[in-house]
C-alpha positions, 0 to 999 in steps of 0.5 A: 136673171143672169144679168142681175147676178153678173151686175150684183157680183160686179158691184160686190167686187167694186165695193171690196176693191174700194174698201181695200183702197180706203183702208190703205189710204187710212193707214197712210199707204201701209198695209197692216194686218195681223196674222189672224186677219189673213184668211186661209185659202177656202179652196183647200180643206184641212184634212185631219186624221184623229182617233174617234175617241179624242176630244181635244182633236175635235176641239182643235178642229173647231178652233180651226173652223172658227178661224176660217178653215174648212176642216174634214175629220177622218177617224182612224184606228191607227193614227201612228200609221198615218204619222209614219206614212207621212214621214213625221219625226217621232219626236214631233208627234202629238195626238192628231195629224192634218194635211193642207197645201202639201204640208203636215200640221201635227198637233195643236198648232194655232190657226194663225201659224197655219195661215202664216205657213200657207202665206209664206210657203217656206220649203218645209214638210210642215209644222208641229206642236209636239205633245199636248201643251195645256192652253194650246188650241184644243187643250184649253181648260177653264181656269187654267193658264197656258204652258209655254210651247213652240211651234216647230217648222220641220223639213224633209231633211230633218232640220227643225226650227222654232216657227213661233214661240208662245210663252206661259200665261198664268191664266187665260 
């Protein structure tokens, strides 16, 4: 039985490597991947602290799970205490606070930006989408477009920069 498992795993590994090499050759030796195609590390769980009554927090968690993250929701009665203890600047606050890979993820940050953060590993405290912009992950309303919003990369020294900009869209 053990030999069968090892053989099966070996064939699976060979198939994955062969497929990757085939794709590389098919793309003339250039690696091409969009940020959504890069998967989140499965060994790390996204731990989300949120109010038990917040529906958009649950919708954001579902967005993250749909994009490959393992997410665990921890309901807390005082979310502001979590934010303060994490050192989150007040101006960057939103409705839920998450942690993964040593970073703070505040608010409705798209999964593709969290994946990019984990892949690039910049020296930063985390990412934030301040407030709750309509149309951001977890804040989508059928028939309504998206407000423009920025994903902010913030550092422990207080410096901030736009990590990703999302323009307004009249309809989704």
